[in-house]
N, C-alpha and C positions, 0 to 999 in steps of 0.2 A: 831067795825062802826056803823059810827052814821047812821041815815035813810036815810038824803040825799045823802053820798057817795053810802050808795047799792046803792039807785033808779039808780043813773049817772052809778055806774057800770055796771047793770042790760043791761040802753040805751047802754052801749059802746059794750055791748056784740052782741045784734042787727045789732048796726052801724058795728062790727066787721064782723059778718056773713052776711050781706048785702055786704060788700065788698070782702068777699071768694067767694059769686056767682058772686059778677060782672066782679071780675078777671076771673073766669071758663067759664064766657058767655062770656068776655069781652066785655062790656059794659062801654064805657069807660066814659059815662056821669055818670050813677050810682058809679061809683069805686072814680072820682072824689069827687066825695060829700062823702058818707062812708067813705075810706082812713081815711080823716083831720079829721072829723069828730069822728071817733072812738079815736084816738090819743086826741084828744080837749075835748071830755067826762074822759077820763082818767085823764088827766089833773086837772079836778072837782073834781074828784073822790079823787085823791093826797090831793086836795087843799080844803076837807071838811072832809076828815075822822080821828079818832081823833089817831095821830101815838107817838109811844113810845116817839120818838124824834122830834119837832118841826123843829129844826136846818137841821136836816134830811129831815124830808119831803120838806122844800126849794127847798134844792138842789135836788133832785127828781124832784120839779116843774122846775124846772130849766132845767132839762136833757130831761122831757119830754116836751114841749117846745122846746127847740132843735130840737128833735126827728122830731115835728110835723114840725115843719119847714125844714128838711131834708124830710121828708114825700110831701111836696108840691114842693120839690124843682126838686126831680125828676120824678115826674106827671106831670111837665110841657113840654110842647108842644117839648122845645127847649133841656128838660134833661139836665136842669143842676149837671150835678153829679158830679164835683167838689164842687159846693157849698153844694151840698147836703152831700158828703160827710164830710167834715169839719161842717158841723151845726151834724155830728152823733158822728162824734171824739169828738167836745166840749159837746155833749151830755155825753160819756161815761167818761169824765174826770168829771162831773159832780156828775156821781152816782159812782167815785172814792171818789170822795170827802162827798158825803152822806155817803157812807161805813166807810169809816176813821173816822168818827165822832162816830161812834160807838165805837172806839179803838182798837182791837187786838194786839194781840203779835207779835213780829216779826217771830219769828218760824212756828205761824198760816201764814204770808203774804207770808213765803219762800213754805211753803208746799204748796198754792193754785199758788204761781210761780210755783214750782215743776211740780202740775196734769197739769196746760194748758200750759204749754209750749209746749210739741208735737203736740195737737190740732191746738198752735197757730202759730205754725212754717209751720207746711202742707198746713192749712189754706194761709200762706204770699206768698206757695212756688206756691200755685194753681193759687192766682192772678195773682205773678209775671210772668209765662210761659205763662197765657191766655193774661194778658196785652203785652207782648210778641210779642208773637204769632199774636195778631191781630194791631200789629204794634202803640202803645199809649202807648210806652215804658215812656214819659212824666208824665204820670201818680202813676208809681211803687214808688215813693220815700213817696205820700203822700197816699197811697193806705197800705205801708208799717206800716206807721207811724199809722195808723188808724188799722190796727192788732193787734198792739202794744197796743193799746187803749184800745181795747175790750180785750185783753187777761190780761191786768190790771186788768178792770173790774170784769172780771169774775175768777182772783185770788183771787183781795179784797173780792167779794161779799164769798169768800169761806171761807176765813178771819176769818170774821164776825159770821162764824158757822150760818145764818140763812136758813132754809132749803127753803126758797120761796124765799130768796135773788140767791142760786144758781141755783135756778130751773132756776129763769127767767134770769140770765145771760148765764146761759147752752145752754137757747134755742134763746139767741141773738146768741152766737156763731154757734150756726146750721145754722139760717137763714140767719146769714152772710155765711156760708161757700155753702148753696142753691145760694146765690145770684151767689158766684164767680162760679158754675156750669149752672146756669140758663144764667145766662147776656152775659157770656163772654164762655163757654165751659171748657172743659177738661182743656184744657193747650194747647194739643198736637192736637185738632182738633178743624178748623176754627168756627170762631161764626156764628154764624145761626139765630142770632134773638131770642128775649124774648121765650120761652118754656111756654104756658099758664098750664097747669099742674104744671110744676118747679115755675112758680110763685105765685100760691096758696099756695103750701106747704112753701111759703118763708112769705108771706101773717100769714101762721093760725102761724107757729114758732113765726113771729115778734107780733103778737100781744096777743098770749098766756106770753111771753114774758115781755112785757110792764103791764100786767097785775099780773104780777106774783109779778115783781119787784115791785108796788102801795102796791099790797098787803103783801110784806112785810116789810113797815113801820109800819103793826099794831103789837102792844103788844104782 
């Protein structure tokens, strides 16, 4: 890792920690600064480190920028959920492209798909039940498509066999599972609003996921 990438990674860690504190204390202004700042700094890390593949780095930078757009959309007062969901979906597709540039055999991708199929189906089921119970059935198709995308991203990470990639992709899936529980409720329960501690867990797993995916670019 280059010196500049290391410095930016340290700054990203500080920004992420600031976001976790802001979320736990419901300090909206601080959150609105630290949340996008953490991702912006991770974009800088990915852009300045010495990667194993420059093409994969490009795909990952695109994924991070799309994630940043998703972060901003989801923290707006009007909460542009569909816009944020779409940005993250495209981000997962960019990650998939990045992993695909590393190659991988068909049996490895099949193994990854088998491993991730159960948690992905359970996550999709949780989202569908939650959205149906809150009367937002129109969101079910895009959410199911999103879950399919993140499942494919995790499967791709498993297929390429990079430990940091697997850790990052898995943490992303965990973060999204926590979103399903925290944002919408467990499915059979009515939505009662965001739970502060649940949101902290979401952001911790999310930032660690993105950081691990960036680190996976290293040789």
